[in-house]
N, C-alpha and C positions, 0 to 999 in steps of 0.2 A: 503493500499499500504506500502511496506517495505521500510523505509528510511535509505540509506546508510550513514553512518557518515564517513568521509574522517578521516584518522589518520595522525597527523601531518602535515596538511596542503599539502595533497599529490598530489593534481591535478595540474599538470603544466599548464601554461597560454596557451602554444602551442596547448593544446588539446581543446581550445575553438571552433574552427571550423574544426573539423576533417573531413577528406576525405568523411566519410560515410554520413555527413550532405549534400553532394552535389550529392548523388547517389539516382536515383530514384525520381527526383525531383517533378515531377507530382503527384506521389503518396504521397509524403510528404505534398505537398501544399493542395491536396485534402483533407488529413486528417486533416490539421490545418484550414479548411474552407477558403484557399487561392486560390482553383482552379480558374482559368479564368484570372489570372493575365499574362500579356504579356510575350512572350518569352524572350524579350530583357531584361526585369527585371530580370528574371530568370537568364539568361546569365551573367548580371553584377553580381548578387550575388555570383556566381560561381567563378568569377575572382577577387574578392576583396581581397586586401593585408591588413594584420594587421599593425597597426602603434603602435609600443610599446614605443614610446617617453615618454607617459603619464602613463605608468604602475607604481604603487606604491605598494610596500610589496609583501607579497608571500601568500594573502589570494586565496583561490581557486575560480574558476569559479562556481558560483551557477548552480546547474542542471537545465536544461531547462525546465523541468516539474514544477519545483517550481517558477521560474520566469514567467512562462507564466499562472500559475494557482493561484497565489496569487496577487491580484492588487487591488489598491484603484482607483475606477473609478466611482464616484457618480453619474454620468448621467446614469448609469446603476444599481448599488446596493451601497447604503452608509452604509449597516450595514454587509454584509458578503463577505469578500474578495474572498472567494473561490467560490462564486457563480457569480462574474462578467463574467467569461468565458462561463458560460451557457446562458448568455442574450444578447450575441452581434450577434447573427446571422442574424437578420434584418439589421444590421448596414452597409451601403453601402459605399464602400471605394475607389471605381474605377468606373468612372473617378474621378480625385480629382484636384481641384484648389486652389491656395493660393494667395489672393489678397494682394499686397504691396502698401501702401499709405502713406501720411503724407509728412514729410519733406525730399523728396529725389528728385533728378533730374529726375528719370527714374521710376515713379510709373508704375506698371503693374500687370497683373495676369498671374501668372504661372501655366501651366499645370504640374503637379507633375512629370510625367514620362519624359516630355522634359526637365525639370530642372534638374533632377537626371542625365541625359544624358551629361549635360554640367558641372556637378560638381565634385570635387575630391573625390570620393567615396571610403571610407576606413573602416576598423574595429578597433574599440578601446575597450580595456577592461577597464571599469569604475567601481569603488565603487559605490553603490546607497545606500543612507542613507535616510530613512523615519524620520519625525518628530515623528513618534510614536515609535521610538527607534528600529526598525527592519531594517537590512540590507543585502544587496545581493552584487554579484560582476557580472555584465553583459557585455557580448561582443555585443556592439552596433555595428550597420553598418550605416554610413551616410557620413555626411559632415560638416564641419565647419560651423557655424553661420556666421562668418566672410566673408566666400566666396559669400553668398547670398547679405550680407551688401555691400559689394564692387560692386555688379552687378547693384544695386539700386542707388549708388552714394548719400548718405545722404548729406544734406546741413549743413553748420557749425552749425547752430542752432539747429540741431537734437541731444539731449543729452540722450533720452532715447528710447527703442525699446518696444513696446506693443504688445502682442499675444493674439488671442481670439481662442477658441476652438469652433468647431462646436456644433450646438444644434438641435436635430432633435427629438422632443417628439415622434414621429410616430415609431422611430427606438431606441430609447434610453428610456427604462421603467422608468428608476430613474428621468427623468426631470420632468414627471407628479407627480410621487410619492413623490419626496422631492422637492415640489414647494417652500419652504421656502429659497432654495439656491439661488434663482434668476439666474439660468443660462442665458447665456453662461458662461463658465469659462473664466476668464481673467487672464493675469500675465505680469511682465513686469522686464526688467533689464536695468540697466545703460549702456549707449554705451560703455564703456570701458570694462564693463563686457562681453556683447554680442560679442565684438572683441576680447577678451581673446582666445588663441588658444584652450582652453578645452571646450569651448562653442560648443555644438554640436546639429545639428539637425539629428536624427535617424529616419530611415526609414526601418532598419532591426534589427534583433536579431539571433543570434546563426546560422548566415550563411543564413537566409532566410528574407523574408518579414516580417515586424515587425506584430504580432498577433493585431487584433482589440481591445483585452482587455488591451494591453500594449501602446495604443495611435496611431494606424494605421490610415492614412498610413505615418504620420510624426507627430514627438514630438519634444519637446526641452529636452535636457539632459544637466544640470549643476551640474556637479558632486560635487563641493565644497560647495553646498547648500542643504537643505533639499529638499526631492523629489517634493514636491508641486510646487516648482518654475518651474518645467518642464512641460509647457501645452502640453496636449495631443490633438490629432487629429486637428491640427491647420489649419484654414481656413483663417485667416486674420492677417495682421501684420502692425502695423502703427508706423511710427517714429514721436517722439513727442519732445517737448522742455522742459516740466515740467514732474517730477516724476508722472507716472500714477498711478491710483488706481490700487489694485490688490484684486482677489476675497477673499482671506482668511483674508486679512488684513482689508477689508471692514466690513466682518462679525464679526471680533473679533479681533482688533488692539492690544489689551492687550496680545494676545497669539502668533500672526502671523505678524512679521514685515516686511517691504518691502525687507530687504537684505535677511534675514534667512539664514544667512552663517552656517554651521555646527560649533558648540562650545560646547565642554564639559564643560566648565566653566560658562556657562549661561543656567540655568535650565529653562525648560518650566513650566510656573505657575503651572502645576499639576503633573510634573514628573521631576527627574533628567535626564539631558543629558549626564551624565559621562561615561556611558556605552551602548553598543547596543547588540542586539540579531542577531546573525549572522545566517540566514536561510540556510537550514533547520536543526534545533536541534543541531547547533554547540556551542551553550553556548554563555555566555556574554564575550565580549572583551572591552577594553578601547576605547572610542570615541576618534578620532583624531582632532585636530584643522583643520578646513576647510576640514575635510574628508580625510586628508592625502595629500592634494594637496597645502600645504602652500607655496611651493616654486614658484609656478605658479601664486598664487593670492594674497598673504599677502600684497604685494607691492601697490595694488589698494586701500587698506584701512587705516584708521588712527587707527584701534584697537577698533573701537566703532560700526562698521556696522556689527551687527550680527541679 
């Protein structure tokens, strides 16, 4: 496949959701393996407005075929990022529920379609930085994590929020193949991090429902942190008083901390984080502290939480 290399950061952000993305939607959804989604979801995707408040820099939006075909999702494949998309066919993402429990006044189980209908759905263009040093810029569609938090009314003693990804060995071939990882995947945020206006639940990309390989039907997006902090295919959320264990920190605490904020000055034990490779084939650029979102998040930290 021929890769187009933009010159001089030429792709404007306004083209992230072009009109063409909303034409012939049923054909598009069928081609992406998303046929069968409700007409209400499709209609919502067509009417979503872009929130530009959190745009940073002039980096172009990554082409959709790249973002949907280069994925870390170990429950499907831990060795080949480009193969994940070919292994998600059996993964059922509708209907979907998210159970919220723990230190909240209103614990409940949400039907995702009904939840979305009550949330302030919008598009946000965020930089995405993997701990492995590759980077993209993705137009996500969804709602602030804070909106759901307010709905369930956390108790004062709730200081952290924990996410669990779904695990289905019969639908996710990597679960059996890589049994040493002890799925399900689990992650966590401090409450003030989850309430930060940048913290986002994504249910769509590029003006369409999010593909399975990108974490359908709902995933967390925390753009100032390395990508693994954004749990995919979330089915459970719990509010807790103490810092919860997290998947990669339990596997290798020396390499993956709880906070995992993007920091060019703190190398990974096996490589430098000073630069990142912008996909596809756009070359290396300097890594920015907090991935460029410093003005929104630096005040939450004392300079040591990375």
